[in-house]
C-alpha positions as CSV (number, residue, x, y, z in Angstrom):
1,X,-76.8,123.3,-54.7
2,X,-78.5,120.0,-53.9
3,X,-81.9,121.4,-55.0
4,X,-80.5,122.4,-58.4
5,X,-79.0,119.0,-59.0
6,X,-82.3,117.4,-58.0
7,X,-84.2,119.6,-60.5
8,X,-81.8,118.8,-63.2
9,X,-82.1,115.1,-62.6
10,X,-85.9,115.3,-62.5
11,X,-85.9,117.3,-65.7
12,X,-83.6,114.7,-67.4
13,X,-86.1,111.9,-66.4
14,X,-89.1,113.8,-67.8
15,X,-87.3,114.7,-71.1
16,X,-86.1,111.0,-71.4
17,X,-89.7,109.8,-71.0
18,X,-91.0,112.3,-73.5
19,X,-88.3,111.2,-76.0
20,X,-89.2,107.6,-75.4
21,X,-92.9,108.2,-76.0
22,X,-92.1,110.2,-79.2
23,X,-89.9,107.3,-80.4
24,X,-92.7,104.7,-79.7
25,X,-95.2,107.0,-81.5
26,X,-93.0,107.2,-84.6
27,X,-92.4,103.4,-84.6
28,X,-96.1,102.8,-84.3
29,X,-97.0,104.8,-87.3
30,X,-93.9,105.1,-89.6
31,X,-91.3,102.4,-88.9
32,X,-90.6,100.5,-92.2
33,X,-88.4,97.8,-90.5
34,X,-89.6,94.3,-91.1
35,X,-91.1,92.8,-87.9
36,X,-92.0,89.2,-87.3
37,X,-95.2,89.3,-85.4
38,X,-97.3,86.6,-83.9
39,X,-97.5,83.1,-85.4
40,X,-100.6,81.2,-84.2
41,X,-99.6,77.6,-83.4
42,X,-101.6,74.4,-82.9
43,X,-100.7,70.8,-82.3
44,X,-103.4,68.3,-83.1
45,X,-106.0,71.0,-82.7
46,X,-104.7,72.4,-79.4
47,X,-103.3,75.9,-79.1
48,X,-99.5,76.0,-78.3
49,X,-98.5,79.7,-78.2
50,X,-94.9,78.9,-77.1
51,X,-94.4,77.0,-80.4
52,X,-95.5,80.0,-82.4
53,X,-93.1,82.3,-80.6
54,X,-90.2,79.8,-81.1
55,X,-91.1,79.4,-84.8
56,X,-91.0,83.1,-85.6
57,X,-87.6,83.3,-83.8
58,X,-86.4,80.4,-86.0
59,X,-87.5,82.4,-89.1
60,X,-85.3,85.3,-88.0
61,X,-82.4,82.9,-87.5
62,X,-82.9,81.4,-90.9
63,X,-83.0,84.9,-92.5
64,X,-79.6,85.6,-91.0
65,X,-78.4,82.2,-92.2
66,X,-79.5,83.0,-95.8
67,X,-77.8,86.4,-95.6
68,X,-74.5,84.8,-94.6
69,X,-75.0,82.1,-97.3
70,X,-75.4,84.6,-100.1
71,X,-73.0,87.3,-98.9
72,X,-70.0,87.7,-101.2
73,X,-66.6,87.7,-99.6
74,X,-63.7,89.7,-101.2
75,X,-61.0,87.8,-103.1
76,X,-61.0,84.9,-105.5
77,X,-62.9,81.7,-104.6
78,X,-60.8,79.0,-103.1
79,X,-60.5,75.5,-104.6
80,X,-64.0,74.0,-104.9
81,X,-65.6,77.0,-103.2
82,X,-68.8,78.3,-104.8
83,X,-68.9,82.1,-104.8
84,X,-72.5,83.0,-103.9
85,X,-74.2,85.7,-106.0
86,X,-73.9,88.3,-103.3
87,X,-73.5,91.2,-105.7
88,X,-77.2,90.7,-106.6
89,X,-78.4,90.6,-102.9
90,X,-79.2,94.2,-102.2
91,X,-79.4,93.9,-98.4
92,X,-76.8,96.1,-96.7
93,X,-76.5,94.4,-93.3
94,X,-78.1,91.8,-91.0
95,X,-80.1,94.6,-89.3
96,X,-82.0,95.1,-92.5
97,X,-83.4,91.6,-92.3
98,X,-85.9,92.5,-89.6
99,X,-86.5,91.2,-86.1
100,X,-89.0,90.4,-83.3
101,X,-90.9,93.6,-82.4
102,X,-90.0,95.0,-78.9
103,X,-90.7,98.1,-77.0
104,X,-88.5,100.0,-74.5
105,X,-91.7,100.7,-72.5
106,X,-91.8,97.0,-71.7
107,X,-88.7,97.6,-69.6
108,X,-90.3,100.3,-67.5
109,X,-92.9,100.1,-64.7
110,X,-95.1,103.2,-64.7
111,X,-98.0,103.6,-62.3
112,X,-100.4,106.6,-62.0
113,X,-103.3,107.0,-59.6
114,X,-102.9,103.3,-58.8
115,X,-103.1,102.3,-62.4
116,X,-100.3,100.2,-64.0
117,X,-99.8,102.3,-67.1
118,X,-97.1,99.9,-68.4
119,X,-99.6,97.0,-68.3
120,X,-102.2,99.0,-70.1
121,X,-99.7,100.0,-72.9
122,X,-98.5,96.4,-73.3
123,X,-102.1,95.3,-73.7
124,X,-102.9,97.9,-76.3
125,X,-99.6,97.2,-78.1
126,X,-100.8,93.7,-78.8
127,X,-103.7,95.2,-80.8
128,X,-101.4,97.6,-82.7
129,X,-99.6,96.1,-85.7
130,X,-96.3,97.7,-86.8
131,X,-96.4,99.2,-90.4
132,X,-94.4,96.3,-91.9
133,X,-95.2,93.2,-89.9
134,X,-95.2,89.5,-91.1
135,X,-97.6,87.2,-89.3
136,X,-98.6,83.6,-89.9
137,X,-99.4,80.2,-88.5
138,X,-97.9,76.8,-87.8
139,X,-100.1,73.7,-87.4
140,X,-98.9,70.2,-86.6
141,X,-101.2,67.3,-87.4
142,X,-99.5,64.1,-86.4
143,X,-96.1,64.2,-88.1
144,X,-97.2,66.7,-90.8
145,X,-96.4,70.4,-90.4
146,X,-98.3,73.1,-92.3
147,X,-97.1,76.7,-92.2
148,X,-98.2,80.0,-93.8
149,X,-96.9,83.6,-93.6
150,X,-98.7,86.8,-94.5
151,X,-96.8,90.0,-95.5
152,X,-99.3,92.8,-96.3
153,X,-96.6,95.2,-97.2
154,X,-94.1,93.1,-99.3
155,X,-92.1,94.6,-102.1
156,X,-93.7,94.2,-105.5
157,X,-92.3,91.5,-107.6
158,X,-92.0,93.9,-110.6
159,X,-91.3,97.6,-110.3
160,X,-91.6,99.8,-107.3
161,X,-94.3,99.8,-104.6
162,X,-95.8,97.3,-102.2
163,X,-98.2,94.4,-102.4
164,X,-99.7,91.8,-100.1
165,X,-98.0,88.4,-100.3
166,X,-99.0,85.0,-98.7
167,X,-96.4,82.3,-98.5
168,X,-97.6,78.6,-98.3
169,X,-94.7,76.1,-98.7
170,X,-95.4,72.4,-99.1
171,X,-96.1,70.2,-96.1
172,X,-93.0,69.7,-93.9
173,X,-92.0,67.0,-91.4
174,X,-89.9,69.2,-89.0
175,X,-90.0,72.7,-87.6
176,X,-86.5,73.5,-88.8
177,X,-87.3,72.7,-92.4
178,X,-90.6,74.6,-92.2
179,X,-88.9,77.7,-90.9
180,X,-86.3,77.5,-93.7
181,X,-89.0,77.2,-96.3
182,X,-90.8,80.3,-95.0
183,X,-87.5,82.2,-94.5
184,X,-86.2,81.7,-98.0
185,X,-89.6,82.8,-99.5
186,X,-89.5,86.0,-97.5
187,X,-85.8,86.4,-98.5
188,X,-86.6,86.1,-102.2
189,X,-89.4,88.6,-101.8
190,X,-86.9,91.0,-100.3
191,X,-84.4,90.7,-103.1
192,X,-86.5,89.7,-106.1
193,X,-87.3,93.1,-107.5
194,X,-83.8,94.6,-106.8
195,X,-81.9,92.6,-109.5
196,X,-83.0,91.1,-112.8
197,X,-81.2,87.8,-112.1
198,X,-84.0,87.0,-109.6
199,X,-86.9,87.9,-111.9
200,X,-89.4,85.1,-112.6
201,X,-87.7,82.8,-110.1
202,X,-90.2,80.6,-108.3
203,X,-90.3,80.3,-104.6
204,X,-89.8,76.6,-104.7
205,X,-86.8,76.8,-107.0
206,X,-85.1,79.4,-104.8
207,X,-85.6,77.3,-101.7
208,X,-84.3,74.2,-103.5
209,X,-81.3,76.1,-104.7
210,X,-80.7,77.5,-101.2
211,X,-80.8,74.0,-99.7
212,X,-78.4,72.8,-102.3
213,X,-76.0,75.6,-101.6
214,X,-76.2,75.0,-97.8
215,X,-75.3,71.3,-98.5
216,X,-72.5,72.1,-100.9
217,X,-70.9,74.6,-98.5
218,X,-71.2,72.0,-95.7
219,X,-69.5,69.4,-98.0
220,X,-66.5,71.8,-98.8
221,X,-66.0,72.4,-95.0
222,X,-66.1,68.7,-94.3
223,X,-63.8,67.9,-97.2
224,X,-61.2,70.5,-96.1
225,X,-61.2,69.1,-92.5
226,X,-61.1,65.4,-93.6
227,X,-58.2,63.4,-92.2
228,X,-59.1,60.0,-93.6
229,X,-60.8,58.3,-96.5
230,X,-63.8,57.6,-94.2
231,X,-64.2,61.3,-93.5
232,X,-64.1,62.1,-97.2
233,X,-66.6,59.4,-98.0
234,X,-69.0,60.7,-95.4
235,X,-68.7,64.2,-96.9
236,X,-69.3,62.8,-100.4
237,X,-72.2,60.5,-99.5
238,X,-73.8,63.1,-97.3
239,X,-73.9,66.8,-98.1
240,X,-72.4,66.5,-101.6
241,X,-75.1,63.9,-102.6
242,X,-77.8,66.1,-101.1
243,X,-76.6,69.1,-103.1
244,X,-76.5,67.1,-106.3
245,X,-80.1,65.8,-105.8
246,X,-81.5,69.3,-105.4
247,X,-79.5,70.8,-108.3
248,X,-80.4,67.9,-110.6
249,X,-84.1,68.5,-109.9
250,X,-83.7,72.1,-110.9
251,X,-81.8,71.4,-114.1
252,X,-84.4,68.8,-115.1
253,X,-87.1,71.4,-114.9
254,X,-84.9,73.9,-116.9
255,X,-85.1,76.4,-114.1
256,X,-84.7,80.1,-114.7
257,X,-82.4,80.3,-111.7
258,X,-79.1,80.7,-113.5
259,X,-76.9,80.0,-110.5
260,X,-78.2,76.4,-110.4
261,X,-76.2,75.8,-113.6
262,X,-73.1,77.3,-112.1
263,X,-73.4,75.2,-108.9
264,X,-73.9,72.1,-111.0
265,X,-70.4,72.7,-112.5
266,X,-68.8,72.9,-109.1
267,X,-70.6,69.7,-107.9
268,X,-69.5,67.8,-111.1
269,X,-65.9,68.8,-110.6
270,X,-66.0,67.5,-107.0
271,X,-67.7,64.3,-108.2
272,X,-65.0,63.7,-110.8
273,X,-62.4,63.5,-108.0
274,X,-64.3,60.5,-106.6
275,X,-64.0,58.4,-109.8
276,X,-61.0,56.1,-110.0
277,X,-58.3,57.6,-112.2
278,X,-58.3,54.4,-114.3
279,X,-61.8,55.2,-115.5
280,X,-60.7,58.1,-117.8
281,X,-63.9,58.0,-119.9
282,X,-66.1,58.5,-116.8
283,X,-63.9,61.4,-115.6
284,X,-64.1,63.0,-119.0
285,X,-67.8,62.7,-119.0
286,X,-68.1,64.3,-115.6
287,X,-65.8,67.2,-116.4
288,X,-67.6,67.7,-119.8
289,X,-70.8,68.0,-117.7
290,X,-69.2,70.6,-115.5
291,X,-68.0,72.6,-118.4
292,X,-71.4,72.4,-120.0
293,X,-73.0,73.6,-116.8
294,X,-70.7,76.6,-116.5
295,X,-71.2,77.6,-120.2
296,X,-75.0,77.3,-119.8
297,X,-74.8,79.6,-116.8
298,X,-72.7,82.2,-118.6
299,X,-75.0,82.1,-121.7
300,X,-78.1,82.7,-119.5
301,X,-76.2,85.4,-117.5
302,X,-75.4,87.5,-120.6
303,X,-79.1,87.2,-121.7
304,X,-79.9,89.1,-118.5
305,X,-76.8,91.3,-118.2
306,X,-75.1,91.9,-121.5
307,X,-71.9,93.3,-119.9
308,X,-71.7,90.8,-117.1
309,X,-68.4,89.0,-116.1
310,X,-67.9,86.0,-113.7
311,X,-64.2,85.7,-113.3
312,X,-64.4,82.5,-111.2
313,X,-66.5,80.6,-113.8
314,X,-64.5,81.9,-116.7
315,X,-61.3,80.7,-115.1
316,X,-62.8,77.2,-114.5
317,X,-63.9,76.9,-118.1
318,X,-60.4,77.9,-119.1
319,X,-59.0,75.2,-116.9
320,X,-61.3,72.6,-118.3
321,X,-60.9,73.7,-121.9
322,X,-57.1,73.2,-121.5
323,X,-57.8,69.4,-121.4
324,X,-58.4,69.6,-125.1
325,X,-55.5,71.9,-125.8
326,X,-57.8,74.9,-126.1
327,X,-55.4,77.4,-124.5
328,X,-57.0,80.7,-123.6
329,X,-55.0,83.9,-123.2
330,X,-55.3,85.8,-119.9
331,X,-56.9,88.8,-121.7
332,X,-59.6,86.5,-123.1
333,X,-60.3,84.9,-119.7
334,X,-60.5,88.3,-118.0
335,X,-62.8,89.9,-120.6
336,X,-66.5,90.2,-120.1
337,X,-68.5,87.0,-120.4
338,X,-69.9,87.7,-123.9
339,X,-66.4,88.3,-125.3
340,X,-65.0,85.3,-123.4
341,X,-67.6,82.9,-124.7
342,X,-67.0,84.2,-128.2
343,X,-63.3,83.8,-127.9
344,X,-63.2,80.3,-126.5
345,X,-65.5,78.9,-129.2
346,X,-63.0,80.0,-131.8
347,X,-59.9,78.5,-130.2
348,X,-58.9,75.3,-132.1
349,X,-58.4,72.0,-130.3
350,X,-54.9,70.4,-130.2
351,X,-54.7,67.3,-128.1
352,X,-52.2,68.1,-125.3
353,X,-49.1,66.0,-125.3
354,X,-49.5,64.4,-128.7
355,X,-47.1,66.8,-130.5
356,X,-44.6,66.9,-127.6
357,X,-44.3,63.5,-126.0
358,X,-41.4,64.4,-123.7
359,X,-42.3,66.3,-120.5
360,X,-41.0,69.8,-120.5
361,X,-41.2,73.0,-118.4
362,X,-44.8,74.2,-118.6
363,X,-46.2,70.8,-119.4
364,X,-49.4,69.4,-117.8
365,X,-48.7,67.0,-114.8
366,X,-50.8,65.5,-112.1
367,X,-51.2,62.5,-109.7
368,X,-52.0,59.2,-111.4
369,X,-54.9,58.6,-109.0
370,X,-56.5,62.0,-109.0
371,X,-58.5,64.1,-111.5
372,X,-56.4,67.2,-111.0
373,X,-53.8,69.1,-113.0
374,X,-50.8,71.4,-112.5
375,X,-47.7,72.4,-114.3
376,X,-44.2,71.1,-114.4
377,X,-41.6,73.8,-113.4
378,X,-38.2,72.4,-114.3
379,X,-35.7,69.5,-114.0
380,X,-32.9,69.4,-111.4
381,X,-30.3,67.0,-110.1
382,X,-28.8,66.6,-106.6
383,X,-25.2,66.1,-105.7
384,X,-25.7,62.3,-105.8
385,X,-26.8,62.6,-109.5
386,X,-30.5,61.8,-108.9
387,X,-32.9,63.6,-111.3
388,X,-36.1,65.3,-110.1
389,X,-39.0,67.3,-111.6
390,X,-40.1,70.3,-109.5
391,X,-43.7,71.6,-109.1
392,X,-45.9,73.0,-106.4
393,X,-46.5,70.6,-103.5
394,X,-50.2,71.0,-103.5
395,X,-50.4,69.8,-107.1
396,X,-49.1,66.3,-106.3
397,X,-50.6,65.5,-102.9
398,X,-48.4,63.2,-100.8
399,X,-44.9,61.7,-100.8
400,X,-45.0,58.4,-102.7
401,X,-47.6,59.5,-105.2
402,X,-47.0,58.5,-108.8
403,X,-47.0,61.5,-111.2
404,X,-48.0,61.4,-114.9
405,X,-47.9,63.9,-117.8
406,X,-50.2,65.1,-119.2
407,X,-52.5,65.0,-116.2
408,X,-55.2,62.4,-116.2
409,X,-58.0,64.9,-116.9
410,X,-56.4,66.0,-120.2
411,X,-57.5,64.2,-123.3
412,X,-54.0,63.2,-124.5
413,X,-52.5,59.8,-123.2
414,X,-50.8,60.1,-119.8
415,X,-47.3,58.7,-119.2
416,X,-45.5,58.0,-115.9
417,X,-42.8,60.6,-115.2
418,X,-41.8,59.7,-111.6
419,X,-42.8,59.4,-107.9
420,X,-42.9,62.2,-105.3
421,X,-39.8,61.8,-103.2
422,X,-40.2,64.8,-100.9
423,X,-42.0,68.1,-100.4
424,X,-39.6,70.7,-99.2
425,X,-40.7,74.3,-98.4
426,X,-43.9,73.8,-100.4
427,X,-42.1,72.5,-103.5
428,X,-42.5,68.8,-104.6
429,X,-39.4,66.9,-105.8
430,X,-40.5,64.1,-108.1
431,X,-37.8,61.6,-108.6
432,X,-37.5,60.3,-112.2
433,X,-35.3,57.7,-113.9
434,X,-35.9,59.2,-117.4
435,X,-32.7,60.4,-119.1
436,X,-34.4,62.3,-122.0
437,X,-35.3,65.4,-120.0
438,X,-34.2,68.9,-120.7
439,X,-35.2,72.4,-119.4
440,X,-36.3,73.6,-122.9
441,X,-36.7,77.3,-122.9
442,X,-34.8,78.0,-119.7
443,X,-31.3,79.4,-119.9
444,X,-30.3,79.5,-116.3
445,X,-31.3,80.7,-112.8
446,X,-32.0,84.3,-112.1
447,X,-31.3,86.5,-109.0
448,X,-34.2,88.1,-107.2
449,X,-35.9,90.5,-109.7
450,X,-36.9,94.1,-108.9
451,X,-40.3,95.8,-108.8
452,X,-41.2,96.9,-112.3
453,X,-39.4,94.0,-114.0
454,X,-41.2,92.0,-116.6
455,X,-41.8,88.3,-115.7
456,X,-43.2,85.5,-117.9
457,X,-45.2,82.4,-116.9
458,X,-45.2,79.2,-118.9
459,X,-48.3,77.3,-117.7
460,X,-50.5,74.3,-118.6
461,X,-53.6,76.5,-118.8
462,X,-52.3,79.9,-119.7
463,X,-49.5,78.9,-122.0
464,X,-47.3,82.0,-122.0
465,X,-48.3,85.2,-120.1
466,X,-46.2,88.2,-119.1
467,X,-46.7,90.5,-116.1
468,X,-45.0,93.1,-114.0
469,X,-43.4,92.4,-110.6
470,X,-45.2,94.4,-107.9
471,X,-42.9,93.7,-104.9
472,X,-41.8,91.2,-102.3
473,X,-44.2,89.8,-99.7
474,X,-43.9,87.5,-96.7
475,X,-46.0,84.4,-96.6
476,X,-46.1,81.2,-94.5
477,X,-48.7,79.5,-96.8
478,X,-46.1,77.4,-98.6
479,X,-43.9,76.4,-95.7
480,X,-44.7,72.6,-95.9
481,X,-41.6,70.8,-95.0
482,X,-39.9,73.7,-93.3
483,X,-40.1,75.0,-89.8
484,X,-43.7,75.3,-88.6
485,X,-45.1,78.7,-89.6
486,X,-41.8,79.8,-91.2
487,X,-42.3,82.8,-93.4
488,X,-40.8,82.9,-96.9
489,X,-40.2,85.8,-99.3
490,X,-42.6,85.5,-102.3
491,X,-42.7,87.6,-105.4
492,X,-46.0,89.4,-106.1
493,X,-46.7,89.8,-109.9
494,X,-49.6,91.3,-111.7
495,X,-52.1,88.5,-112.4
496,X,-50.5,86.1,-114.9
497,X,-52.0,82.7,-113.9
498,X,-55.2,80.6,-114.1
499,X,-56.3,77.3,-112.5
500,X,-54.0,74.5,-113.6
501,X,-50.9,76.8,-113.8
502,X,-49.8,75.9,-110.2
503,X,-46.1,74.9,-110.2
504,X,-45.4,76.7,-113.4
505,X,-42.0,78.2,-114.1
506,X,-41.7,82.0,-114.1
507,X,-38.9,83.5,-116.2
508,X,-37.3,86.9,-116.6
509,X,-36.7,88.6,-120.0
510,X,-33.5,86.6,-120.5
511,X,-35.4,83.3,-120.1
512,X,-33.7,82.7,-116.8
513,X,-35.7,80.8,-114.1
514,X,-36.9,83.2,-111.4
515,X,-39.3,81.1,-109.4
516,X,-42.3,78.7,-109.3
517,X,-46.0,79.8,-109.3
518,X,-47.7,79.0,-106.0
519,X,-50.9,81.0,-105.7
520,X,-53.1,83.7,-107.2
521,X,-55.8,86.2,-106.4
522,X,-58.0,88.5,-108.5
523,X,-55.2,91.0,-108.6
524,X,-51.9,89.2,-108.5
525,X,-50.0,85.9,-108.7
526,X,-47.5,84.8,-106.1
527,X,-44.2,83.2,-107.1
528,X,-41.7,81.4,-104.8
529,X,-38.1,82.4,-105.8
530,X,-35.9,79.4,-106.6
531,X,-32.3,80.5,-106.5
532,X,-31.8,80.3,-102.8
533,X,-34.0,77.2,-102.6
534,X,-31.8,75.3,-105.1
535,X,-28.6,76.4,-103.3
536,X,-29.9,75.3,-99.8
537,X,-30.9,71.9,-101.1
538,X,-27.8,71.4,-103.3
539,X,-29.8,71.2,-106.5
540,X,-28.8,72.3,-110.0
541,X,-30.7,72.6,-113.2
542,X,-30.1,69.8,-115.7
């Protein structure tokens, strides 16, 4: 019995070695995986092999960084978040990016007749290049760094097939920057022939855009974590400023990289928030620039892909166009880009707030000191007789903020309407002393609707849009002012809202107030029901 077991184990080892050798033979001749081979390195004329090995590992890390940078996440982009063009990056997973070549034989020690077979194979392996290997050099002369990379089997820039490519970025001052320059050139070579949006894009433009995108994403992260004005200023003066410099260089050269125009719009929107609200002309100029960048991007996009659609950008143009009273219907915003651009150019301008000077449900409102806009939901009074406007808490910022209507970014003159007295369960109560207020268009308060019911939103951006109730969901996203983490029932409705509609009233078919718009995604809008909220807080409609 022991002899049989020994034979079986011995046979297993022999078969395993045979399989291992066959695998190595296949990889030597036929493996198409990208490998980062040796990078010769010198410093002031002296060979430094360790630097070359570290440099190629940095390139691998930078490739993964670029993959994460451009990968598209599902769902709508968050406030200020640039959605990378991941749908045009035809790389399925990180493993497709390539790696440092290794061999399982390196882990074994094989001797025969006193000869170290493993050592012999390792020596020979250094002379054998994998079928798809990238090699290069890094030379440091004083503080200047010069790098090159050679890829004999790179994808052709046009059509199918392979061609030899050599990448020579400009002189660099640090190894990290040099590895990024090489990595983004290799990355562009990987994706360039797979999608027409990357056709005719220069290496330098792609690297500049990638650096700008890295800086902008860093800014958004710092902005969202900021707890003080100093934190916000550091984010604005640091990564946001770096992103702007790179993008402006690209725009000045009229780059063919269409996503640079898109990113410029996001950057301008963020910059508009830095300008004091009293400088309305400068805010308008910045937001006009953002709108122009978005439109230029869409125009160039449909020249490449006639049936293209970018929902994020089309929503932001809709939001910006509402400043002039150009109110776009949801069907127009969600159409393909060519139809959207055609529709928005035909919408007449009507200065918001000029025809109707009294704030009303669905009117544009916003903080007096911020270039942002939301929607007024309704007017209520408490048991002491005080009057309040209701809107979403995130629209107004903090307690004590003065609120105006229309919002400062709109082109009509803004008027004070009140001050934020409290934010309760995610809903802002804006105390007002005005006595000329009325819930125009609202007939009362509705009970909880049922799935399948028709609901209508009255918003700053979307004007009047109807949708169908999907169901009830639980959410803790809007629990500011309530118990920490407390979940609330929210009504899910087919998508009826756009940016700028936050805080808008949602009505049933009898014009009764169902709730207040709080959030949206690509597929649906979320509405916080108001009947129980009003009862709990002893509030009644005016």
